[in-house]
C-alpha positions, 0 to 999 in steps of 0.5 A: 500500500502507498505509504503517504501521510501522518505524524506522531505526538511524541515527535514535535507536532508542529515545529516553531519554524512552521508558521502555518497553523490550521484555522479553527472550525469557528473561523468559517461560521457566517458570524466570523466571516462578517467580522472579518469583512468588517475588520477589513473594511474599517482598516482599509486604507481608503477608510483610514486615510480620508478620516485621518486627513479629515481629522487634520483638516478639522484641527486646521479649520479650528486653528485658522478659521478657514471655512473651506477646511470645514468642507474638506473635513466633512468630505473626508469623513464622508468619503472614509465612512462611505467606503467602509459602508460600501465594503461591508454592505455591497462588497461583503460576498467578494471580501468574504470569499477572499477571506474564506479562500485564505483560510482554505489555503492555510488548511491545505498547507497545513494538511500537506505538512501533516502528510509529509511528516506522517509518511515516514512515521507511520511507515516506521510503525509497521515494525511494531509487533501486533500493530500491523492491522492498525497501521494498514487501516491507518494508511487506508484512512489517509488515502480514503479521506483525501479521496472523499474530500476531492469527491465533495469538491468535484461535486461542489464545483458542478453546483457553484462557482469556485470563486463564490463564498458558498463554495469556500465555506463548504470546501473549508468545512470538508477540509476541517473534517479531513484535518480532524481525521489526520489529527486522529491518525497523528494521535494513533502514531503517538500511541503506537510508538508508546505501546511499542516499548512494551514487549508483550512476548517478553512479559508473557514469558516472564509471567509464565516463568514466575508462575512456575517458581515459588510464590514469594512476595517479590515474585508476586509483586514482579508478576503484578507489575508485568501484568500491569504493563500488559494491561496498559498496552491493551488500553492503548490498543483500545484507544487506537481502535476508538480513534480508527472507529471515529475516523470511519464514522466521519468518513461515512458521514462525508459519504452521506453528505457527498450523496446528498450534495449530488442530488441538490439542484444548482444555484437558487436552492443550493444556498437554502437550509439544506446547505446550511444543515450540511455545512453545520454537520461537517463542522460537527464532524470535525469536532466529534472526530476529536471527542475521544482525545478530549476525554 
């Protein structure tokens, strides 16, 4: 199987030199987009410079009592304020689409970084005794989640233009689910590396040997701590199973959303409640994929 992708938490998760950080799920919400548009409108040069100039004209008009400067003051304030209003109310979709596109670019760069780092780490985990099935399934998730993401994007392009904010929001939400799956695989690699230090074969042989010896306090204690290590490895493997299950659930939901998306009519109906429900579901999936890690 192709050995592309994934990372471990035991190694540096994101080095300080890596400046790209993934956006949060909340960054794609309509309220966050509106705030970004307002922030850009209020800090734009065409908003700030006329207002700053108007303030200067106002001071000079007071000092030198020049009526023309009063007019220049009002004109400057009106120009700056009008430009902000135009951007917020008339250019909202264009600015919002640009904001979402920047978020998506950050996500894609971060995702490519994860894939590059995780590639060698997951490959190394193939040598861990008893982890062969986990590693194979993890590699499968790497390939499948990217396929599902590309499928959603391809169908989405048939419904709306890629330059529209609708496309950016939906694609961004799907990217969030993809990153959540990769993060789970990252956690799996870390857990596998931790479990690899527990030699089950050695412990089992030692336990058998101790059972054949006189049951002194020392031998009983040694057997107990050895069995505790086996139990720890068992719990680690259970955690890996839970993370893999979370990923399977997320990918199944993405398949359902992809199928639903393919049935929607393009244009008018696409921006209705069905769309908002689907994008909300993608946001929920991104959060739920990490639910086990937060426990």
